[in-house]
N, C-alpha and C positions, 0 to 999 in steps of 0.2 A: 352807698353799699354798706359802709360801716354802721350807720345808724340803724339800718334794718337788720344787720347781723346782731347788733346789741338787743334790738327788740325781740328777735327770734330766740336769742340765747336767754335773755332774762325771763320772758314769758314761758318759753319751753322748759326751762329748768324748774320753774315752779310746778308745772304739770308733771314733769318727770319725777320730782320728789314726791308728789301726791301718789303717783302710780307705785313708786317704790315702797312707800309706807303701807299702802293697801296690800300689795302682793306679799311683802315681807311678813306682815302681821298674820295673814292667812296661812302662810307656810309654817311659821313658828308655832301657831296654835293648832296645827294639824288639820286645818279646814281647806285642804287643797281642792275639795269638791266645789268650793265656791269661787274658784279662780275663773271658770268659764263665764259666769254672769258678770264678773268684774271686767273681764276683757271685752265682753259684749257691750257693756256700758261705755267703756273707753272708746271702742270702735265707733259706736253711734255718735259720741261727742265729737270725735275727729271728723267724721263724715259731715255732720251738721255744720261744723266750723268751716270746712272746705266749701260746702255748698253756699254758706253765707258769703264767703269771699267771692265766689263766682257770681252770685246775684249782684253784689256791689259792683263788680267790675263790668260784667256784660250788660246788666240792667241799665247802668248809667250811660252807656254808649248810645242808647236810643233816645236820649233826651236832647233838647236844644242846648246851645252853649251856655246860656244864662241859667238854665235849669241844672246843667251839670255843675256849674260853679256854685250854685246855691246848695245843691246836695253835698258836693265836696266840702264846702265851707262848714255846713251844719254838722256833718259827720265828723269832721276834724275836731270841732269843738267838743262834741260828745266823746270822741276817742280820747282826747286829752283829759277830760273829766274822769273817765273810767280809769285811765292809766294812773292819774294822780291819786285817785282813791286806792288803787291797787298797791302802789309802792308804799303808801303810808300804812295800809292794812298789813302788808307783809312785814314791814318794819316793826309793827307792834306785836304781831301774833306768831311770827315764824318759830319762836322757841316753844310755843305751845301747840303748833300745828299737828304734831304727831299724836299727842293725847286726844286732841279734838277729833281727828280722823278715826282713831281707835274707838272712841265712844260711838260715833256715828255708824261705824262698821259693826260693832257689837249689836246695836239696835237693829240694823239691817239683817244681820244673820238670824236674829230671832223672828223677823217678819217673813223671810223667805226670799226666793229667787228674784222676784220683781223689785223688791226693796234694794237688793244688792246691785242690780242693774242701774236703778235710779241713783243710788249713792255714788257709784263710779261715774255715771253720766254727769251728775251735778258737780262733782268735785273737779272733773277735767273740762267739762263743757264751758264753764265760765272763763277759764283761761283761754280756751280755744277761740271763743267768740271775741274776747278782748284782743287777742293776737290778730285775728283776721281783720277786725275793724281798724286797729292802730297801724298795721302793716299797709292796709289799703290807703289809709289817710296819708301815711308817710310816703308811699309810692306816688300817690296823686300829687303831693307837695313837691316831690323831686321833679316829676314831669320831664325827665330827660329823654324819654322814648326808648330807653335801653332796658334790657332785662336785668341789669346789675342790682337794682333794689330787691327784686324778687330772689335773685341768686343769693344776695346777702342774707335775707330772711331765712331761706332754705338752709344755708350753711349754719346759721345760728341755731335753728331748730335741730339740725343733725348733731351739732356739738352738744346741745342740751340733752338729747337722747343718749349720746355716748357717755356723758358725765353721769347721767342718771343710772346707767348700767354699771358704771364703775362704783357708784355709791352703793348700789345693791350688793355687788360682789365684795364690798368691803375693801376695795383696792385704792380708794381715794379718801383723803381727809382734807377738809377745807373749813375755814371759819365762815359758815354760811351767814352769820349775822353781819360780818364785815362785807362779805360778797354782795349781799342784797342791799346793804346800805350804799356802797359806792356805785354799784350798777344802777341802783335806784336814782342816785344823784345824777348820773350821766343821762339816764332816761328822762329826767325832768328837763335837762337842757335840750334834749331832742324834742320833747313835747312842747317846749316853748317855741321852737321853730315851726313845728306843725301848727300850733295855735295861731301864730302870727300869719302864716300862709293861709290858714283857714279864714281869717278875717279878711285877707286880701281877696280870697275867692268870693266872699260875701259882698265885698265892694264891687267886684267885677259883675256880680249878679244884680247890682243896683239895690241890694237890700240895705246897704250901709253907705253913706256918702263919704267923700274924701279920697276917691281913687286917684285924682290928679294932684293931690296935696302931698308931695314927696318930702320926706324928712331930709334926705341927702341923696346924692348920686355919685358913687365912686366907681362907676363902670370902667372908667379909663384906668384907674389904679388897680382894680381887681376885675379884669374882664371875665364875664360869666363862662366863656369858652376856654379860659386858661386852665392849666392843670390844678393850680391852687384855688381858682374860683370854683372849679368842679368839686375839689376836695371839701371846701367850706360848704358848698351847697349840699353835698352828700352827707356830711357829718352833722351840720348844724342847721340845714335848710336856709343857709345864708343867702340874702338877696342884696345886691349892691345898690339897688334903688328903691328902698322900701317907702311906704307911705308913713305919714306921721302916726296914723292909727296902729300900723303894724309894730312900729318901734315902741309905742306906748303900751300896747298889749303885751309885747315880749317882756318889757321891763316889769310891768305890774304883776305878771305871772311868775317870772323866773326868780326875781330877788326875794319876795316874801316866801315863796314855796321852798326855795333852797334853805333859807334861814330856819323855817319851821322844820324842814326835813332833817337837818343836821343839828337841831337843838338837842342838848343833852337830855336823855330820858333813860329809864332803867334798861330798856331793851337795847338802846344804842350802844351800850358799853360792850355788848357781845363777848362776855367773859367766856373763856375756854374755847376749845375746838368742838365744833359740831361734826360728828362723824356720820358715816353712812347710816341711812334710816334703819337698816336691819341690825345695826350694831350700836345704836344710841342708848344711853341709859334710860331706864324707865323713870316714872315720876317719883319713885322712892329712892332713886340713886343707884339701884342695883343694875348690873349689866347682864342682860340675857345672853345666852349662848348664841353663837353665830347661826344664822338661818341656814337650813339645809338647802341644797340646790333645788331650784324650782324646776 
């Protein structure tokens, strides 16, 4: 449940910040007439992401066991790849996200309603599709037959929406650089578990050999049905009897990815507090007046 809460919070907050930046910019520049196309694009992006998640969930149920494992394993690998790219991208570009979105929005305003809808759709849709895919892969890896993973993801998204609203109202200050760095690091740990389980699915689908070649078995020490076994499974996708390939993949992904992710770079320093999008300094360092109520 916690891992899916983290996914929903991390991905949802990115989308919420994008929405806040777009809406605040239009309000401050007096272009409230463009709000309707923006909300239309956002709504379409959300609906498509939800539809994509439904297709993944219900479409896979019609497949044979091996086909389900092959699909689940393949999409888990894809999901980990997308999430890894996303956390590195946000770490590099978060400080410049506002000016980048403002530039795209200015161009869209000049082009008309259709361009505004497309801008909002593309800005939010990518986050929505990534979230749907990674949540599905994480829920599939958890495989406990309970709604807790979905509840965790829903609570994470709800928290992200609430935080986004607080950002817009100027009621919350947070160092977003540090927030995205540390949540990104935790998400890499979650992704490592999803990746290892994805390779296990591919082994069960007979796409990759080595299903019976176990690295170790500590089921007696950490029973899967114990509270701590369930906790480790829910947070890290821990498996007490992994194959050699699962352990190898987990280590080869987790260690170098975390080293690269936390390597010192200009953005990683995260100097200063990043405030609500509608109260953030512009590129010249001046601070615009607070946005009027939308």
